[in-house]
N, CA, C and O of each residue as an XYZ file, in Angstrom:
248
protein
N     143.788     68.896    173.339
C     143.915     67.489    172.971
C     145.211     66.947    173.584
O     146.254     67.597    173.520
N     145.136     65.779    174.163
C     146.323     65.205    174.794
C     147.309     64.697    173.747
O     146.947     64.437    172.599
N     148.556     64.563    174.170
C     149.587     64.062    173.244
C     149.247     62.647    172.773
O     149.441     62.308    171.605
N     148.739     61.832    173.692
C     148.374     60.459    173.332
C     147.316     60.459    172.225
O     147.426     59.711    171.253
N     146.307     61.289    172.376
C     145.242     61.347    171.376
C     145.789     61.863    170.045
O     145.405     61.372    168.983
N     146.673     62.839    170.098
C     147.277     63.376    168.872
C     148.080     62.297    168.146
O     147.996     62.179    166.924
N     148.853     61.515    168.889
C     149.659     60.463    168.266
C     148.777     59.371    167.678
O     149.061     58.862    166.594
N     147.721     59.010    168.373
C     146.795     58.013    167.841
C     146.174     58.505    166.536
O     146.049     57.744    165.577
N     145.789     59.769    166.504
C     145.194     60.332    165.296
C     146.209     60.409    164.160
O     145.854     60.215    162.997
N     147.471     60.692    164.491
C     148.530     60.710    163.474
C     148.707     59.325    162.857
O     148.865     59.193    161.643
N     148.680     58.295    163.703
C     148.825     56.913    163.210
C     147.677     56.582    162.268
O     147.899     56.046    161.183
N     146.456     56.895    162.674
C     145.284     56.601    161.854
C     145.361     57.360    160.533
O     145.107     56.787    159.474
N     145.705     58.632    160.588
C     145.821     59.448    159.386
C     146.907     58.913    158.453
O     146.729     58.872    157.236
N     148.018     58.511    159.035
C     149.127     57.964    158.257
C     148.703     56.688    157.536
O     149.012     56.505    156.359
N     148.000     55.812    158.236
C     147.546     54.569    157.616
C     146.468     54.824    156.562
O     146.380     54.091    155.577
N     145.654     55.850    156.762
C     144.654     56.207    155.750
C     145.346     56.653    154.467
O     144.913     56.305    153.368
N     146.413     57.418    154.608
C     147.074     57.955    153.414
C     148.022     56.962    152.746
O     148.183     56.992    151.526
N     148.650     56.084    153.528
C     149.659     55.181    152.955
C     149.192     53.738    152.824
O     149.869     52.929    152.190
N     148.062     53.404    153.405
C     147.559     52.035    153.296
C     148.040     51.151    154.424
O     147.333     50.978    155.417
N     149.222     50.590    154.292
C     149.754     49.732    155.338
C     151.249     50.007    155.497
O     151.950     50.319    154.534
N     151.708     49.884    156.728
C     153.105     50.184    157.036
C     153.625     49.238    158.108
O     152.857     48.668    158.883
N     154.936     49.085    158.136
C     155.584     48.360    159.227
C     155.639     49.274    160.440
O     155.620     50.497    160.299
N     155.707     48.693    161.626
C     155.782     49.465    162.859
C     156.938     50.459    162.818
O     156.775     51.609    163.225
N     158.098     50.033    162.336
C     159.257     50.916    162.262
C     159.004     52.138    161.403
O     159.454     53.237    161.728
N     158.280     51.949    160.304
C     157.943     53.082    159.433
C     156.989     54.045    160.140
O     157.115     55.263    160.016
N     156.045     53.488    160.872
C     155.086     54.323    161.597
C     155.810     55.144    162.657
O     155.579     56.347    162.772
N     156.683     54.506    163.433
C     157.367     55.225    164.508
C     158.277     56.317    163.957
O     158.415     57.373    164.575
N     158.895     56.080    162.815
C     159.729     57.124    162.199
C     158.878     58.299    161.751
O     159.246     59.456    161.959
N     157.743     58.005    161.138
C     156.861     59.059    160.612
C     156.282     59.945    161.717
O     156.122     61.151    161.530
N     155.966     59.341    162.871
C     155.362     60.135    163.944
C     156.375     60.524    165.017
O     156.012     61.135    166.022
N     157.636     60.174    164.810
C     158.740     60.572    165.698
C     158.574     60.116    167.149
O     158.652     60.918    168.080
N     158.344     58.812    167.320
C     158.321     58.221    168.659
C     159.221     56.990    168.666
O     159.588     56.471    167.611
N     159.568     56.533    169.855
C     160.388     55.334    169.978
C     159.583     54.116    169.547
O     158.353     54.139    169.589
N     160.272     53.045    169.130
C     159.547     51.821    168.775
C     158.671     51.307    169.919
O     157.575     50.800    169.681
N     159.149     51.436    171.157
C     158.367     50.969    172.310
C     157.060     51.759    172.442
O     155.994     51.181    172.655
N     157.156     53.076    172.315
C     155.950     53.903    172.406
C     155.014     53.621    171.242
O     153.803     53.497    171.424
N     155.577     53.521    170.052
C     154.771     53.235    168.872
C     154.035     51.927    169.008
O     152.857     51.839    168.660
N     154.714     50.897    169.515
C     154.074     49.601    169.690
C     152.922     49.710    170.683
O     151.874     49.094    170.491
N     153.117     50.496    171.750
C     152.070     50.670    172.753
C     150.814     51.268    172.117
O     149.703     50.807    172.377
N     150.994     52.295    171.285
C     149.845     52.926    170.633
C     149.183     51.975    169.645
O     147.956     51.892    169.585
N     149.989     51.259    168.872
C     149.449     50.299    167.911
C     148.682     49.197    168.635
O     147.603     48.794    168.201
N     149.245     48.712    169.743
C     148.595     47.654    170.516
C     147.225     48.124    171.017
O     146.254     47.369    170.965
N     147.148     49.359    171.497
C     145.863     49.900    171.956
C     144.868     49.999    170.802
O     143.696     49.655    170.955
N     145.340     50.468    169.652
C     144.462     50.576    168.489
C     144.001     49.198    168.011
O     142.877     49.054    167.530
N     144.859     48.192    168.142
C     144.478     46.823    167.761
C     143.411     46.289    168.713
O     142.443     45.666    168.276
N     143.587     46.532    170.014
C     142.610     46.072    170.997
C     141.237     46.701    170.757
O     140.206     46.086    171.031
N     141.236     47.928    170.245
C     139.982     48.620    169.967
C     139.413     48.265    168.597
O     138.324     48.716    168.241
N     140.146     47.458    167.825
C     139.666     47.033    166.521
C     139.832     48.071    165.425
O     139.196     47.973    164.376
N     140.687     49.071    165.658
C     140.888     50.140    164.678
C     141.947     49.756    163.649
O     141.818     50.091    162.471
N     142.990     49.055    164.087
C     144.037     48.585    163.176
C     144.248     47.091    163.365
O     143.900     46.529    164.403
N     144.820     46.458    162.354
C     145.113     45.022    162.394
C     146.433     44.764    161.683
O     146.914     45.584    160.900
N     147.010     43.590    161.983
C     148.150     43.114    161.191
C     147.583     42.515    159.921
O     146.577     41.807    159.967
N     148.210     42.786    158.789
C     147.775     42.153    157.554
C     148.052     40.656    157.656
O     149.047     40.255    158.260
N     147.191     39.826    157.077
C     147.432     38.391    157.102
C     148.783     38.045    156.469
O     149.133     38.581    155.417
N     149.526     37.165    157.099
C     150.828     36.700    156.619
C     151.831     37.834    156.418
O     152.693     37.763    155.541
N     151.714     38.874    157.231
C     152.620     40.018    157.093
C     152.760     40.703    158.452
O     151.921     40.542    159.338
N     153.824     41.458    158.590
C     154.023     42.250    159.793
C     153.526     43.673    159.605
O     153.655     44.502    160.507
N     152.960     43.961    158.443
C     152.459     45.309    158.180
C     151.156     45.542    158.938
O     150.368     44.624    159.166
N     150.960     46.796    159.317
C     149.774     47.197    160.042
C     148.903     48.015    159.103
O     149.400     48.828    158.324
N     147.589     47.787    159.187
C     146.643     48.503    158.327
C     145.394     48.818    159.128
O     145.185     48.255    160.203
N     144.567     49.707    158.616
C     143.292     49.983    159.274
C     142.377     48.784    159.139
O     142.408     48.070    158.136
N     141.572     48.574    160.149
C     140.634     47.436    160.151
C     139.476     47.698    159.217
O     138.587     46.857    159.085
């Protein structure tokens, strides 16, 4: 399994267990830079897997 796929799965698993989190919390939990974390979140958003909560900066599963 590639590192990218592992990190994406970690993000999904983290959101399943915690509900919703800020990007900074996600990047700390999976030990990546904010820039890398944003890239993964952006890809997951484009695929419809995660979304920003309405009126919030928190990210949650779609």
